[in-house]
N, C-alpha and C positions, 0 to 999 in steps of 0.2 A: 437174465436168461439170454438175451440176444444183444448184439452190438450194432448200433446204428453207425455206419461208417461215415456218412456225411449228410444229412438232410435237415429240414425243419419246416419249410413252408410249402405252399401249393405251387405247382409248376405247370409247365407246358403240357400239351396233350400227349397221350400215348401216340406213337407214330400212326400213320394212316391205317385204320382197321381193315382187315381183309374183307373182300367182297364175298361174304359167306351167307348161307341161309341154313338154319338148323333143320336137321331131319325131323320130319313129323312123326314122332314116336312117343307113346305115353310114358311119362315119368312117374316113378313109384316111390322115390325117396321120401321117407316119413320123418319129419323133424321131431315129432313127439317121441318116436322110438329113440332117436339119437339123444334127445334131452334126458330120457331115463337112463341111458347108458353113461352119460356124463356123471349123473348122480351116483350110479353104481360104482364108478371108479373112485370117487371121493370117499364113499362110505365103506370101502374095503378096509380102510385103516385110518381112523380119525386122529391118530397120534402122529404118525410119520407120513401119512398119505402115500406117495410113491417115490420117496427119496431113495437114490441109489444105495444099495447095501442094506436096506431094511426089509422087514417081513412084508410091509405094504407093497413094496416093489415086486416081490416074488408073488404075492397074492394077485397083483394086477396081471402079471404074465399068465398065471393059471386061469384067470378070468377070461383073457383073450382066447386062450386055447379052448375053453369050454364054450364060448360063443361061436367059434368057428366049427367046433364039433357038433353043435346044434344044427348048423347049416348042412354039414356033411361029416359024419363021424370019421371019415377017411381023408379029410382035408389035409393036404400036404403042408407041413410046416418044418422050418429049420431054425435052430437056435444058434446064435452067434455069441459065444462067451468071450469076455475080455475083462481085464482089470484096469482100474485107474487108481493109482496110489494105494495099491493092495486091496481095494474094494472090488468085489466081484460084481460084474454088470452083465446084462444080456440084451441083445437085440433079438427080434424074432420076425421072421418073414413067412407069410402064408402064400402059397402059389395056387393059382387057378388056371385051367386051360393049358396044362403043360405040354400038350401036343403041338402047340405053336412055337415057332422059333423067335418071333418078335415079342418083346417084353415091354409092358407099360408098368412103371412103378408108381403106386399111390402110397404116400408116406406121411408119418407124423411122429412126434416124440411123445413118450408116455411118462417120463419121469417128471416129478414136481420139484420145485426149488426148495432146498433145505432151509433157507433163511429168507424172511420177507424184508429184504434189504432196502426197499423203497417205501416201507409202510410209513404213513404220516405220523403214526404214534411210535416214537423212538423206542419205547419200552417193548414193542412187539417185533422189532427188527431181527430178533434171534429166533422168532417162531417160524414154523414151517408154513409154506404157501399151499393152500388146497389145490391150486392148479386146475380150476374148473375150465377156464378158457385156455390158459397157457399149458397145453398138453392134452387134457381130457377131451376137449371139444373136437380136436382133429382126429383123435383115436375113435371117438364115438361116431364121427362121420365115416371113417373107414369101415367100421363094423357094420353100419347100416348099408353102405355101398356094397360090401361083400355079400350081404343077404340079398340085396336086389339084383346085383349083377350075376350072382350064381344062378338065379332063376332064368337069366337070359343067356347063359354061357354058350349054349349050342348055336346061338346066332352071332357070336362075337368071334372075329378072326384075329385074336391076339391072346397072349398069355398075360395075366395080371398078377403082380405081386402086391400084397398088402403088407407094408413094411413099417414096423414099430421100433423106434430108436430109444434106447436108454441113454442116460448121462449126457443130455443135451444142455441142460439148463442150470449149470452150477458155476458158471464163470463169474467174472468181476464186473459189478456195476458200481454201486456205492460201497460194496464189500463183496466178498466171495459168497456163493451159495455153499460150496465146500472149498476150503482154503487150498489154493494152488491149482485148482482145476480150470481148464479152458472150456469155452463153449463147444458144443457139438462133438464131444469126445466119442460118442457112440457111432455117429454117422461117419466120422473121419476114419475110425477103425474098420467099419463095415466096408466103406469104399476101398480102403487099402487092401482088403481081403476079398474084393468082389468076385475075382476069378474062381473062388472056391464055391460059389453059389450058383453058377450056371455053366452050361456046356459050351465048348468052343463054337458049335454051330448056331448058337443062339446069339441074339443081339438086342440092344435096348433102343426102343423108339423114343421114349421120353420118361421123365420122372416129374411128378407133381407133388409138391409138399404143401400140407395144410397146417397152418400155425396160427392159433388164436382166431378161430373161425366161428365162434359161437356167442360173442358178446353182443349187447344191444347196439343199435346204430352201426351195423357192420358196414365198413367201407375199406376196400383193399387198396394198397398202394401200388405204384409202378416200381417193383423191386428190381434193382439194377444189375445184380449178379445173375438174375434169371435170363434165359434165352428169350429175347424180345419177341420173336415170331410166335413162340409157344404161349407166352403170357398174354400177348395181344389177342390171340385166338380165343383164349379162355375168357378174357374180358368181353370180347364181342359176343360170344355165346351167351354169357350172362345178361348182357344188355338186351339181346333178342328175346330172352326169356322174361324180360320186363323188370330186371333188377338193376336199373340205371343208377340208383343211389349207391349200391354196393360196388358197382363197376363204373365209376364216373369217367366222363370224357376228359376231365382235367385232374388226374390223380396226383397226390403227393408222390415225389420221386425220391427214393433213398436206396442206399446199398446196405443190405443186412447180412451179417455173417450168420448163416442158418444152415440147416442140415442138407440143403441142396447144393451147397458150394462145392463139396468134395465130388459130387457127381458131375457138375459142370467141368471140374478139373479132369474128369475121366473122359471128357468129350461127349457126354450124354446131355441132350437137350433137356433142360430142367426149368421149372417155374415154381416160385414161392408165392402162395396166396397168404398174405400177412397184412395186418392192419398197422396203422400208425399207433404204436404203443408207448411212445416216449413223451408226447405232449398232447394227449387226446382227451378233452373234457367229456366226450361222450362215453369213453371207456378208460377210466383212470386208475385201474386196479392192478396194473402190471407189477409183479413182484411184491405184492402186498397180501395181507391176510384176508382182504376183501375179494380176492379172485375166487369167488365161491359160486354156488349154484344160483344165488339170487340175482347174479349179474349175467346169467346165460339166457339166451333167447332161442326157443325152438324154431322161430321163423328164420333167424340167422343160420342155424344149422341146416334148415331146409333149403335156403338159398344156395349155400355152399354145395350141399350134396346134390341138388338137382343140376347145378351147373356142371359138376364133374360127371354125373350120370349122362347128361346130354353130350358132353365132350366125347365120352366113350362111344355112345351110339353114333354120333356124327362120323367118327373116324374108323370105327371097327364093326359096325352093324352090317352083317353080311346078308342083306336082303336086296332083291332086284330094284326096289324103289329108291335105294340109297345112292344118290349121285352127288353126295356132299364133296365139296372141294375146299379144303382149308389151307393151312400153311405147311402141312406135312411135306418134307421131313424136318421142319423146324430148325433149319441150319442158320437162317438169317438172324443175326444178333446185333442190332443197332440200338444202342442205348443213348438216351438224352443226357444232358449234363445234370449232375446232381444239383439240388437246389442251392446249397451254399456256394458251390463253385459259380453257378449262374449269378447269384447275388453279388459275389465279389467282382465278377466281370462287369456287371452293370455299374457297381459303385466306382470301380477304377475308370470305366469309360466316362462316367459322369464327371469325375474329378478331372480327367484329361480334357474333356470338353470345356469345362469351366476355365481350366488353365489356358487353353488355346484362345478362348474368348478374351480372357484377361490380357494376354500378350498382344492380341490385336488392338484392344482398347488402349493399352499402354503406348503402343507404337503410334497409333493414330493421334492421340490427344496430347501425350506428354513428350514423346521424342520429336514430333513435328513442331510442337510449341517451342522447344529448346532451339531447334534448328532455325526457326523464324526469328 
């Protein structure tokens, strides 16, 4: 599904957290609702799940439309059609509060991986992945956020896009999900056609991507392609809500090729909430047939959803008592060294230090002895 550019172990702290204080406003995100929605996505098609080009993928898109139409039968949505290797794919974006010119994008991918290329049972590596965490969890969180934020829309001074990407998860790890496909096909194409989806007088404040946000023992990493000031603010909001294990002071640091990268490339402040999925004993089901509902936690979904709900209220709740000051406009982007680079520097420094000591000892005891 995703590519880890460089990481492995635990690293330094996220840079100094902003001096912020969450707005005192009741949070309504319901993790149980989101959990049910994860199950709904899986159960739409138990043969192909949501693999690009299948009926399951089409059924999922229709499911999203039906969920938004339950919120408001006139909810604006736009389809983005594209093909990858002649397979028809679709992104979909739902727009709320279109009267505002400043846009916040909340996003996730909805496709599931065609082959379980990391399954511990080699015989199952050609089977499809249910994608409960890897795809469905982020989408379920967006659907519940849409329901909650729609109720508060008159108090919010921003436009919100709920954006669902197709064709994210088919690239190469041990093998291809779909042969020859790259990661993030859907988001790359959407970003390249972004001008078709908004007016010239509109602009983007930020983009927040939710990827694998529903597994047990949820703990997000310090993702390095993300705009650091935006990611730091989200981490600090989560900590102030009491979710210190999910938003640790000393997170793993890694660069992940994910759906936010194309938006960073467009100059849009973006943050990726994602876990360590490559060597994580607490959630070891990435690209396996075990990425199913049994390994999803309604508590993890609630933690993610409440954090993003609070982020929206902090920055966009238009009430007199809101004097929140965060990192907006999230232009600052100072990333720490990736873990492996830091490890290499430490090893090289240690070797250089030992070599220097050896030279000193050699000169002191052996060269002097010869001269005497």
